[in-house]
C-alpha positions in Angstrom: 110.9 12.9 53.7 113.7 13.7 51.2 115.5 15.5 54.0 116.7 12.1 55.2 118.5 11.3 52.0 121.6 13.5 52.4 122.2 11.7 55.8 122.7 8.3 54.2 126.2 6.9 54.6 127.9 3.8 53.3 126.7 1.3 50.6 124.2 -0.9 52.5 120.9 0.8 53.4 117.9 -0.7 55.2 114.6 1.1 55.2 112.3 -0.1 58.0 108.5 0.4 57.4 108.9 1.6 53.8 105.2 1.6 52.9 104.6 2.1 49.2 108.4 2.6 48.6 108.0 6.3 47.7 111.2 7.4 49.6 113.1 4.2 48.5 112.5 5.2 44.8 114.5 8.3 45.5 117.7 6.6 46.5 117.6 2.9 45.5 119.7 3.4 42.3 122.6 4.7 44.4 122.9 2.0 47.1 122.5 -1.6 48.0 119.0 -1.4 49.4 117.0 -3.7 51.6 113.6 -3.0 53.2 111.4 -4.6 55.8 107.7 -3.9 56.1 105.0 -5.6 58.2 102.2 -5.1 55.7 102.3 -7.6 52.7 100.1 -5.3 50.6 102.6 -2.4 51.0 105.4 -4.8 49.9 103.5 -5.6 46.7 102.9 -2.0 46.0 106.5 -1.0 46.6 107.8 -3.8 44.4 105.5 -2.7 41.6 106.6 0.9 42.1 110.3 0.0 42.1 110.0 -2.2 39.0 108.2 0.6 37.1 111.1 2.9 38.0 113.6 0.4 36.9 115.0 0.0 40.4 115.7 -3.0 42.6 115.7 -3.6 46.4 115.5 -6.7 48.5 112.2 -6.4 50.3 111.1 -8.6 53.1 108.0 -9.0 55.3 108.8 -8.7 59.0 108.5 -6.9 62.2 110.7 -4.0 63.4 110.9 -5.9 66.7 112.6 -9.0 65.0 114.3 -7.7 61.9 115.2 -10.6 59.5 118.8 -9.6 59.1 122.2 -10.5 60.6 124.0 -8.4 63.2 125.9 -5.4 61.9 124.7 -5.8 58.3 123.9 -2.2 57.3 125.7 1.2 57.1 122.5 3.2 57.4 119.0 2.4 58.6 116.2 4.7 57.5 112.9 5.1 59.4 110.5 7.8 58.3 107.1 8.6 59.8 106.7 5.2 61.4 108.4 5.0 64.8 105.6 6.9 66.6 103.3 4.1 65.4 105.3 1.3 67.0 103.6 0.3 70.3 107.0 -0.9 71.7 109.7 1.6 71.0 112.5 -0.1 73.0 112.6 -3.4 71.1 112.2 -1.5 67.8 115.2 0.7 68.5 117.3 -2.2 69.8 116.7 -4.1 66.6 117.6 -1.1 64.4 120.8 -0.8 66.4 121.6 -4.5 66.2 121.6 -4.5 62.4 123.8 -1.5 62.1 127.6 -1.8 61.6 129.8 -0.3 64.3 129.5 3.5 63.9 126.5 3.0 61.6 123.9 5.7 61.3 120.1 5.7 62.0 118.2 8.4 60.2 114.7 8.9 61.5 112.0 11.4 60.7 108.9 11.5 62.9 106.5 13.5 64.9 107.3 15.2 68.2 106.5 18.3 70.2 108.1 21.5 69.0 110.8 22.8 71.2 109.3 26.3 71.4 105.8 24.8 72.2 104.2 27.0 69.5 100.5 26.7 69.4 100.2 25.3 65.8 103.0 22.8 66.2 101.5 21.6 69.5 98.1 21.2 67.9 99.5 19.2 65.0 101.4 16.9 67.4 98.2 16.4 69.5 96.3 15.6 66.4 98.8 12.9 65.5 98.4 11.6 69.1 94.6 11.4 68.8 95.1 9.5 65.6 97.0 6.8 67.6 100.7 7.9 67.3 102.8 7.6 70.4 104.9 10.7 71.2 108.0 9.8 73.1 111.0 11.5 74.6 113.2 10.5 71.8 116.3 12.0 73.3 115.9 9.9 76.5 115.2 6.8 74.4 118.3 7.3 72.2 120.5 8.0 75.2 119.2 4.9 77.0 120.1 2.8 73.9 123.6 4.2 73.6 123.3 6.5 70.6 124.9 9.8 69.9 122.3 11.9 68.1 121.4 15.2 66.7 117.8 16.5 66.4 116.4 19.1 64.1 112.9 20.4 63.6 112.2 20.2 59.8 108.5 21.0 59.3 105.0 21.1 60.6 105.7 24.2 62.8 108.3 22.2 64.7 106.2 19.0 64.9 108.3 17.0 62.4 111.8 16.1 63.6 114.9 14.7 61.9 117.0 12.5 64.1 120.5 11.5 62.9 121.9 8.9 65.3 125.3 7.3 65.4 125.8 3.8 66.8 128.4 4.1 69.5 131.1 1.4 69.3 131.4 -0.8 72.4 133.8 0.6 74.9 133.6 4.2 73.6 
């Protein structure tokens, strides 16, 4: 999910659902990094992995639906290969927006159907669905929550998408 890294802006970065911290180890030395993860075991693994790499991040246990941070605290929020696992996309997206500074950036990588509906990409997406992932109309969801966004297919025969979303300032 390294394709998300060039999209980071600003100094303060929050990674939501960071798992073992693999991606975080790629950028933590360059930013003021925080992370929130529901699974306590993943937090322990990520802390150990960061320490071994000589890196630091402020890692907390919490839910994407109630992020333990103040309003407008981060320049960038990262979320890779996790959003399709959230049963309630609306509150998760609202919380990610809440913690972003005005004009902040959400960088998300996740599974979705390929635009060209190619057979292999569609089969991969359906496989993810059968495994429990929720495939949503992300464009409609971003628009509903007041984001400007760009979408790009980056892998998996079009089934892996990069979304770069800009928080729209109030009144714009």
